[in-house]
Kinemage of the C-alpha trace (Angstrom):
@kinemage 1
@onewidth
@group {chain A} dominant
@subgroup {mainchain}
@vectorlist {calphas} color= white
{ca met a 1} P 252.417 169.323 124.519
{ca ala a 2} L 250.922 171.483 121.770
{ca asp a 3} L 247.883 172.205 123.963
{ca ile a 4} L 250.135 173.506 126.731
{ca ile a 5} L 252.021 175.755 124.314
{ca arg a 6} L 248.830 177.119 122.799
{ca ala a 7} L 247.385 177.761 126.266
{ca leu a 8} L 250.359 180.021 126.993
{ca ala a 9} L 250.569 181.509 123.493
{ca asp a 10} L 249.978 185.058 124.721
{ca ser a 11} L 252.880 184.920 127.168
{ca val a 12} L 255.496 182.575 125.745
{ca thr a 13} L 257.891 185.489 125.269
{ca gly a 14} L 258.340 185.615 129.039
{ca val a 15} L 257.837 182.070 130.303
{ca ala a 16} L 258.681 182.106 134.013
{ca gly a 17} L 260.692 185.283 133.443
{ca leu a 18} L 262.929 183.572 130.888
{ca ala a 19} L 264.046 185.521 127.801
{ca leu a 20} L 263.713 182.977 125.009
{ca ser a 21} L 266.276 182.468 122.291
{ca ala a 22} L 265.373 182.444 118.626
{ca ala a 23} L 265.735 178.644 118.592
{ca gln a 24} L 263.342 178.258 121.530
{ca arg a 25} L 260.748 180.534 119.909
{ca arg a 26} L 261.021 178.545 116.691
{ca val a 27} L 260.441 175.271 118.551
{ca leu a 28} L 257.351 176.702 120.264
{ca arg a 29} L 255.880 177.843 116.951
{ca arg a 30} L 256.506 174.495 115.269
{ca leu a 31} L 255.148 172.355 118.086
{ca ala a 32} L 252.013 174.484 118.398
{ca ala a 33} L 251.325 174.114 114.657
{ca cys a 34} L 252.188 170.398 114.371
{ca arg a 35} L 249.459 168.375 112.631
{ca thr a 36} L 247.095 171.315 112.377
{ca ala a 37} L 245.536 173.102 109.414
{ca ser a 38} L 248.214 175.805 109.506
{ca leu a 39} L 250.822 173.421 108.055
{ca gly a 40} L 248.707 172.058 105.233
{ca gly a 41} L 248.135 168.391 104.537
{ca his a 42} L 246.667 165.902 102.106
{ca ile a 43} L 243.603 163.740 101.531
{ca glu a 44} L 244.025 159.963 101.680
{ca gln a 45} L 241.659 157.354 100.286
{ca cys a 46} L 241.502 153.574 100.625
{ca asp a 47} L 242.471 151.919 97.336
{ca arg a 48} L 239.741 149.267 97.657
{ca gly a 49} L 236.725 150.269 95.577
{ca asp a 50} L 234.225 148.666 97.968
{ca cys a 51} L 235.605 150.769 100.847
{ca ala a 52} L 236.974 154.090 99.480
{ca his a 53} L 237.344 155.453 103.017
{ca glu a 54} L 238.712 159.024 102.999
{ca arg a 55} L 240.412 161.148 105.615
{ca ile a 56} L 242.415 164.347 105.947
{ca ala a 57} L 245.969 163.997 107.232
{ca tyr a 58} L 247.638 167.165 108.496
{ca asn a 59} L 251.364 167.699 108.015
{ca ser a 60} L 253.860 167.253 110.839
{ca cys a 61} L 256.256 169.970 111.953
{ca arg a 62} L 259.197 167.496 111.811
{ca asp a 63} L 260.969 169.297 114.622
{ca arg a 64} L 263.326 167.027 116.553
{ca his a 65} L 261.969 168.341 119.855
{ca cys a 66} L 258.364 167.441 119.002
{ca pro a 67} L 256.886 164.435 120.872
{ca lys a 68} L 254.409 163.719 118.062
{ca cys a 69} L 257.006 163.601 115.272
{ca gln a 70} L 259.407 161.117 116.802
{ca thr a 71} L 257.419 157.944 116.064
{ca ala a 72} L 257.756 158.306 112.292
{ca lys a 73} L 261.401 159.330 112.567
{ca arg a 74} L 262.087 156.340 114.800
{ca ala a 75} L 260.524 153.970 112.274
{ca arg a 76} L 262.579 155.365 109.384
{ca trp a 77} L 265.779 155.267 111.437
{ca phe a 78} L 264.950 151.687 112.505
{ca gln a 79} L 264.693 150.617 108.864
{ca ala a 80} L 267.901 152.394 107.828
{ca arg a 81} L 270.011 150.978 110.669
{ca arg a 82} L 268.976 147.350 110.294
{ca arg a 83} L 271.909 146.674 108.016
{ca asp a 84} L 274.318 147.919 110.720
{ca leu a 85} L 273.188 145.494 113.424
{ca leu a 86} L 275.908 143.034 114.372
{ca pro a 87} L 275.074 139.519 115.613
{ca ala a 88} L 276.590 140.182 119.051
{ca arg a 89} L 275.617 141.080 122.574
{ca tyr a 90} L 275.239 144.846 122.985
{ca phe a 91} L 276.171 146.942 126.004
{ca his a 92} L 274.693 150.225 127.205
{ca val a 93} L 277.250 152.759 128.539
{ca val a 94} L 276.245 156.164 129.937
{ca phe a 95} L 278.602 159.110 130.527
{ca thr a 96} L 277.377 161.877 132.850
{ca val a 97} L 278.790 165.176 134.152
{ca pro a 98} L 278.705 166.824 137.614
{ca ala a 99} L 276.166 169.566 138.351
{ca gln a 100} L 278.809 172.332 138.103
{ca val a 101} L 279.528 171.316 134.509
{ca gly a 102} L 275.806 171.183 133.752
{ca arg a 103} L 275.449 174.825 134.760
{ca ile a 104} L 278.272 175.816 132.415
{ca ala a 105} L 276.653 173.755 129.663
{ca leu a 106} L 273.381 175.699 129.913
{ca gln a 107} L 275.199 178.849 128.792
{ca asn a 108} L 277.482 177.033 126.328
{ca lys a 109} L 275.468 174.165 124.890
{ca arg a 110} L 277.290 173.749 121.595
{ca val a 111} L 280.762 173.835 123.156
{ca val a 112} L 280.133 171.703 126.259
{ca tyr a 113} L 277.917 169.129 124.558
{ca gly a 114} L 280.595 168.790 121.883
{ca ile a 115} L 283.205 168.194 124.587
{ca leu a 116} L 280.941 165.582 126.170
{ca phe a 117} L 280.738 163.647 122.897
{ca arg a 118} L 284.473 163.957 122.268
{ca ala a 119} L 285.590 162.893 125.740
{ca ala a 120} L 283.147 159.977 125.938
{ca ser a 121} L 283.946 158.607 122.468
{ca glu a 122} L 287.715 158.895 122.846
{ca thr a 123} L 287.532 157.194 126.246
{ca leu a 124} L 285.626 154.188 124.924
{ca leu a 125} L 287.840 153.791 121.864
{ca glu a 126} L 291.111 154.080 123.819
{ca ile a 127} L 290.200 151.752 126.684
{ca ala a 128} L 288.754 149.135 124.338
{ca ala a 129} L 291.905 149.230 122.177
{ca asp a 130} L 294.144 148.692 125.219
{ca ala a 131} L 295.327 145.068 125.348
{ca arg a 132} L 294.937 145.110 129.144
{ca his a 133} L 291.189 145.468 128.672
{ca leu a 134} L 289.622 144.322 125.382
{ca gly a 135} L 292.394 144.909 122.837
{ca ala a 136} L 289.989 145.540 119.980
{ca arg a 137} L 288.744 148.243 117.615
{ca ile a 138} L 285.125 148.838 118.499
{ca gly a 139} L 282.240 150.814 117.062
{ca phe a 140} L 279.200 152.367 118.699
{ca val a 141} L 276.340 154.842 118.468
{ca ala a 142} L 276.275 157.782 120.923
{ca val a 143} L 273.126 159.776 121.708
{ca leu a 144} L 272.900 163.005 123.712
{ca his a 145} L 270.167 163.395 126.339
{ca thr a 146} L 269.955 166.505 128.502
{ca trp a 147} L 267.045 165.824 130.864
{ca thr a 148} L 265.943 163.976 133.977
{ca gln a 149} L 262.506 162.413 134.460
{ca thr a 150} L 261.342 165.716 136.011
{ca leu a 151} L 262.756 167.764 133.082
{ca leu a 152} L 265.682 169.190 135.038
{ca his a 153} L 268.895 169.809 133.113
{ca his a 154} L 271.248 166.814 133.262
{ca pro a 155} L 273.414 166.347 130.137
{ca his a 156} L 274.637 162.812 129.505
{ca val a 157} L 275.513 160.571 126.572
{ca his a 158} L 274.074 157.097 125.980
{ca cys a 159} L 276.392 154.771 124.027
{ca ile a 160} L 275.123 151.480 122.584
{ca val a 161} L 278.184 149.304 121.959
{ca pro a 162} L 278.547 145.815 120.440
{ca gly a 163} L 280.325 143.585 122.946
{ca gly a 164} L 283.495 143.049 120.978
{ca gly a 165} L 285.572 144.362 118.118
{ca leu a 166} L 288.191 143.701 115.481
{ca ser a 167} L 291.687 142.621 116.411
{ca pro a 168} L 294.447 145.169 115.627
{ca his a 169} L 295.091 143.614 112.204
{ca ala a 170} L 291.381 142.950 111.526
{ca gln a 171} L 291.976 139.195 111.315
{ca arg a 172} L 289.517 138.056 113.975
{ca trp a 173} L 286.608 139.136 116.131
{ca ile a 174} L 287.459 139.613 119.811
{ca cys a 175} L 284.523 138.905 122.143
{ca ala a 176} L 283.878 140.738 125.368
{ca arg a 177} L 282.848 138.715 128.388
{ca pro a 178} L 279.095 138.017 128.366
{ca arg a 179} L 278.253 140.164 131.408
{ca phe a 180} L 281.221 142.564 131.432
{ca phe a 181} L 282.413 145.000 128.799
{ca leu a 182} L 284.953 147.464 130.230
{ca ser a 183} L 285.777 148.631 133.757
{ca val a 184} L 283.592 151.640 134.619
{ca arg a 185} L 286.220 152.757 137.146
{ca val a 186} L 288.888 152.961 134.443
{ca leu a 187} L 286.454 154.571 132.001
{ca gly a 188} L 285.427 157.184 134.574
{ca arg a 189} L 288.981 158.276 135.351
{ca leu a 190} L 290.064 158.684 131.736
{ca tyr a 191} L 286.789 160.363 130.791
{ca arg a 192} L 287.090 162.874 133.636
{ca gly a 193} L 290.635 163.793 132.637
{ca lys a 194} L 289.793 164.225 128.975
{ca phe a 195} L 286.656 166.257 129.632
{ca leu a 196} L 288.365 168.690 131.996
{ca asp a 197} L 291.358 169.080 129.678
{ca tyr a 198} L 289.073 169.994 126.777
{ca leu a 199} L 286.991 172.286 128.994
{ca gly a 200} L 290.163 174.096 130.084
{ca gln a 201} L 291.237 174.501 126.467
{ca ala a 202} L 287.843 175.980 125.576
{ca tyr a 203} L 288.134 178.443 128.476
{ca arg a 204} L 291.633 179.553 127.513
{ca gly a 205} L 290.528 179.905 123.899
{ca gly a 206} L 287.702 182.250 124.858
{ca glu a 207} L 284.998 179.835 123.710
{ca leu a 208} L 282.994 179.838 126.962
{ca arg a 209} L 280.330 182.419 127.723
{ca leu a 210} L 280.113 182.908 131.498
{ca thr a 211} L 277.467 185.371 132.674
{ca ala a 212} L 275.024 185.963 135.541
{ca thr a 213} L 275.593 183.375 138.289
{ca leu a 214} L 278.704 182.096 136.500
{ca gly a 215} L 280.281 185.522 136.060
{ca his a 216} L 282.835 184.874 138.818
{ca leu a 217} L 284.359 182.099 136.693
{ca arg a 218} L 285.705 184.692 134.263
{ca asp a 219} L 288.504 185.052 136.817
{ca pro a 220} L 291.139 182.484 135.663
{ca gln a 221} L 292.063 181.615 139.244
{ca arg a 222} L 288.482 180.790 140.152
{ca phe a 223} L 288.027 178.710 137.015
{ca ala a 224} L 291.253 176.829 137.783
{ca ala a 225} L 289.961 176.191 141.302
{ca leu a 226} L 286.748 174.764 139.845
{ca leu a 227} L 288.727 172.402 137.614
{ca arg a 228} L 290.747 171.204 140.622
{ca glu a 229} L 287.541 170.566 142.549
{ca leu a 230} L 286.064 168.631 139.630
{ca arg a 231} L 289.197 166.484 139.336
{ca arg a 232} L 288.665 165.335 142.922
{ca lys a 233} L 285.091 164.218 142.209
{ca lys a 234} L 284.101 160.753 141.082
{ca trp a 235} L 282.548 161.016 137.624
{ca val a 236} L 279.782 158.503 136.980
{ca val a 237} L 280.038 156.075 134.078
{ca tyr a 238} L 277.327 153.427 133.995
{ca ala a 239} L 277.432 150.218 131.942
{ca lys a 240} L 275.266 147.136 131.552
{ca pro a 241} L 273.836 144.969 128.764
{ca pro a 242} L 270.463 146.161 127.426
{ca ala a 243} L 267.720 144.334 129.294
{ca ala a 244} L 265.758 143.525 126.132
{ca gly a 245} L 268.411 141.159 124.756
{ca pro a 246} L 270.125 140.991 121.350
{ca glu a 247} L 266.980 140.244 119.355
{ca ala a 248} L 265.544 143.657 120.318
{ca val a 249} L 268.691 145.772 119.931
{ca leu a 250} L 267.307 147.902 117.115
{ca gly a 251} L 264.098 148.714 118.936
{ca tyr a 252} L 266.052 149.446 122.112
{ca leu a 253} L 268.459 151.671 120.228
{ca ala a 254} L 265.699 153.564 118.413
{ca arg a 255} L 263.987 154.238 121.744
{ca tyr a 256} L 267.067 156.124 122.928
{ca thr a 257} L 267.971 157.853 119.692
{ca his a 258} L 264.567 159.438 119.158
{ca arg a 259} L 263.498 160.222 122.690
{ca val a 260} L 262.558 163.816 123.532
{ca ala a 261} L 262.464 165.506 126.919
{ca ile a 262} L 258.904 164.332 127.565
{ca ala a 263} L 256.477 162.178 125.615
{ca asn a 264} L 252.814 163.091 125.284
{ca ser a 265} L 251.950 159.762 126.920
{ca arg a 266} L 253.466 161.014 130.193
{ca leu a 267} L 251.280 164.134 130.297
{ca val a 268} L 248.275 163.684 132.586
{ca ser a 269} L 246.445 167.003 132.581
{ca leu a 270} L 246.527 170.756 132.051
{ca ala a 271} L 244.112 172.498 134.398
{ca glu a 272} L 243.989 175.779 136.280
{ca gly a 273} L 247.412 176.831 135.044
{ca ala a 274} L 249.155 173.646 136.205
{ca val a 275} L 250.592 170.670 134.299
{ca arg a 276} L 250.588 167.196 135.839
{ca phe a 277} L 252.819 164.499 134.365
{ca arg a 278} L 254.157 161.051 135.233
{ca tyr a 279} L 257.772 160.376 136.128
{ca lys a 280} L 259.805 157.498 137.523
{ca asp a 281} L 261.266 158.170 140.940
{ca arg a 282} L 264.732 156.587 140.891
{ca thr a 283} L 265.098 157.018 144.656
{ca val a 284} L 262.400 154.377 145.235
{ca gly a 285} L 263.313 151.871 142.545
{ca gly a 286} L 261.698 153.622 139.592
{ca gln a 287} L 258.219 153.842 141.093
{ca glu a 288} L 255.853 155.927 138.979
{ca arg a 289} L 254.705 159.188 140.534
{ca ile a 290} L 252.822 162.317 139.459
{ca leu a 291} L 254.484 165.745 139.510
{ca glu a 292} L 252.500 168.980 139.268
{ca leu a 293} L 254.180 172.146 137.983
{ca asp a 294} L 252.975 175.607 137.103
{ca ala a 295} L 252.451 175.585 133.334
{ca arg a 296} L 255.058 178.302 132.778
{ca glu a 297} L 257.594 176.449 134.911
{ca phe a 298} L 256.847 173.247 133.003
{ca leu a 299} L 257.413 175.011 129.690
{ca arg a 300} L 260.585 176.665 131.007
{ca arg a 301} L 261.993 173.250 131.931
{ca phe a 302} L 261.047 171.797 128.565
{ca leu a 303} L 262.819 174.628 126.746
{ca leu a 304} L 266.040 173.973 128.668
{ca his a 305} L 266.518 171.011 126.338
{ca val a 306} L 266.253 172.823 122.995
{ca leu a 307} L 269.497 172.114 121.159
{ca pro a 308} L 271.498 174.658 119.128
{ca gly a 309} L 270.574 174.756 115.465
{ca gly a 310} L 272.410 172.125 113.430
{ca phe a 311} L 273.841 170.346 116.457
{ca val a 312} L 274.122 166.590 115.793
{ca arg a 313} L 272.806 164.589 118.748
{ca ile a 314} L 273.205 161.084 117.236
{ca arg a 315} L 276.786 160.209 116.315
{ca his a 316} L 278.578 157.084 115.111
{ca tyr a 317} L 282.142 156.218 116.069
{ca gly a 318} L 284.870 153.687 115.381
{ca leu a 319} L 283.803 150.785 113.192
{ca leu a 320} L 280.347 152.341 112.841
{ca ala a 321} L 281.591 155.764 111.706
{ca asn a 322} L 279.888 156.779 108.476
{ca ala a 323} L 282.944 156.717 106.203
{ca his a 324} L 283.521 152.924 106.203
{ca arg a 325} L 280.561 151.622 108.201
{ca arg a 326} L 279.141 149.218 105.640
{ca asp a 327} L 282.506 147.589 104.866
{ca asn a 328} L 283.325 147.270 108.562
{ca val a 329} L 279.961 145.722 109.394
{ca glu a 330} L 280.325 143.126 106.652
{ca leu a 331} L 283.862 142.273 107.819
{ca cys a 332} L 282.719 141.900 111.428
{ca arg a 333} L 279.840 139.643 110.426
{ca ser a 334} L 282.139 137.416 108.391
{ca leu a 335} L 284.620 137.115 111.263
{ca ile a 336} L 281.962 136.377 113.870
{ca gly a 337} L 280.946 133.397 111.761
{ca lys a 338} L 277.936 131.653 110.266
{ca pro a 339} L 275.343 130.861 111.472
{ca val a 340} L 274.994 134.190 113.224
{ca met a 341} L 276.844 133.835 116.536
{ca glu a 342} L 276.934 135.703 119.796
{ca gln a 343} L 279.835 136.082 122.261
{ca thr a 344} L 281.883 133.162 123.456
{ca asp a 345} L 280.546 131.659 126.663
{ca leu a 346} L 283.269 131.709 129.328
{ca gln a 347} L 282.416 128.295 130.744
{ca thr a 348} L 281.863 126.267 127.556
{ca gly a 349} L 283.806 128.211 124.962
{ca ala a 350} L 280.779 127.943 122.687
{ca cys a 351} L 278.884 130.655 120.903
{ca glu a 352} L 275.100 130.999 121.060
{ca pro a 353} L 273.265 131.427 117.728
{ca ile a 354} L 270.868 134.374 117.571
{ca ala a 355} L 268.516 135.659 114.887
{ca leu a 356} L 268.352 139.165 113.484
{ca pro a 357} L 264.953 140.848 114.040
{ca arg a 358} L 262.242 141.002 111.416
{ca leu a 359} L 260.898 144.438 110.655
{ca pro a 360} L 257.217 145.365 110.649
{ca ser a 361} L 255.486 146.305 107.404
{ca ser a 362} L 255.511 150.009 106.588
{ca thr a 363} L 252.263 150.075 104.525
{ca lys a 364} L 249.488 152.458 105.568
{ca cys a 365} L 246.580 150.151 106.272
{ca cys a 366} L 243.034 151.441 105.963
{ca pro a 367} L 241.556 151.988 109.447
{ca arg a 368} L 238.026 151.090 108.264
{ca cys a 369} L 238.348 147.877 106.249
{ca gly a 370} L 241.766 146.814 107.544
{ca val a 371} L 242.684 145.420 104.107
{ca gly a 372} L 243.185 148.323 101.743
{ca thr a 373} L 246.045 150.813 101.642
{ca met a 374} L 245.542 154.549 102.135
{ca ile a 375} L 246.859 156.506 99.133
{ca thr a 376} L 247.135 160.270 98.626
{ca ile a 377} L 244.528 161.704 96.251
{ca ala a 378} L 244.893 165.465 96.891
{ca ile a 379} L 247.325 167.952 98.402
{ca leu a 380} L 245.959 170.672 100.666
{ca arg a 381} L 247.833 173.949 100.938
{ca pro a 382} L 248.219 175.809 104.240
{ca gly a 383} L 245.475 178.384 104.672
{ca his a 384} L 242.893 176.421 102.669
{ca leu a 385} L 242.340 173.477 104.957
{ca his a 386} L 239.380 174.881 106.839
{ca ala a 387} L 237.368 175.400 103.646
{ca val a 388} L 238.290 171.984 102.241
{ca tyr a 389} L 237.482 170.254 105.500
{ca ala a 390} L 234.105 171.978 105.788
{ca ser a 391} L 233.083 170.865 102.312
{ca ala a 392} L 234.255 167.281 102.683
{ca ser a 393} L 232.565 164.841 105.029
{ca met a 394} L 235.733 163.085 106.122
{ca asp a 395} L 237.385 161.937 109.300
{ca ser a 396} L 240.354 164.020 110.440
{ca ser a 397} L 243.461 161.963 111.140
């Protein structure tokens, strides 16, 4: 990704005719500099005297849109969230929006993405609490994604939800059915109503910016007509258990929380002003294909997914909300029972024991001897790396 940005460095101010925002320019600068001499770095050395292997490690940009920086963030998040994992089956619920809403979101990211989170979270909490459905207080993690496999704009929220919750008086754990969490038809209807109500409130409050191709929606009658049209549409809510199973919930969850619009592993080539990358074609069962785009068009699509500064794209709700998360998790674990148990089986009434996952070691193993640990022996300031690197016969990381 950095190579593509640097290849267009002389013309990024007008990528495909697009006037870039300050946030988009900042992302381009950070990604182009990631793990290069311009950000500084440090020298690492193996702590085993008979090896003493040395290398230079360049600093990361740490931008949340950077494909190279997400692996480390994912590992840290994985470690921190281990204590929140409940010994229960988890479900994956996705809330999407129609294309008309997506176009409004492009001009009003902070407002519309916030509405998406609010409508989706309130829908899950209300339907789960209804005695006609689950009758329980649930908790979940919600993650915003804004892209398709071909980098087109498609805002949606992924929710990873334990299959059960606390009874109204927090005296017992209520299990969801093993292969069914909540009715997607009921979820879709309530979600649609909530989203459009909040969108209408934002419009009446003057919070929406409607320009260019959306300028006609500044007319209240036309906006009201759009809302009526959207109320007649079927809004898609998708739900199923994660395919990996309970023992891999944390890894599954981390994969969604720290995904960016495109990973470097999907990029095939940059040649003659064109970018080729892999994508899964959902119309033919997820078959992998190659798409070729003009480099400027590719970069334009990538920049569609730059989030507003400070916008939180990973949120916790219900029992997993930050305020009382640890106490709630401990209560849920105690009510589910020991040994660690999963949901009640509908046929036998029994619960299936499962084990919580073990985490990999976080030590930095020496790549040469495979035994020692790489430790920092010097800090390199930005602007001095070239001289240090030239005078030291080391491998660059």
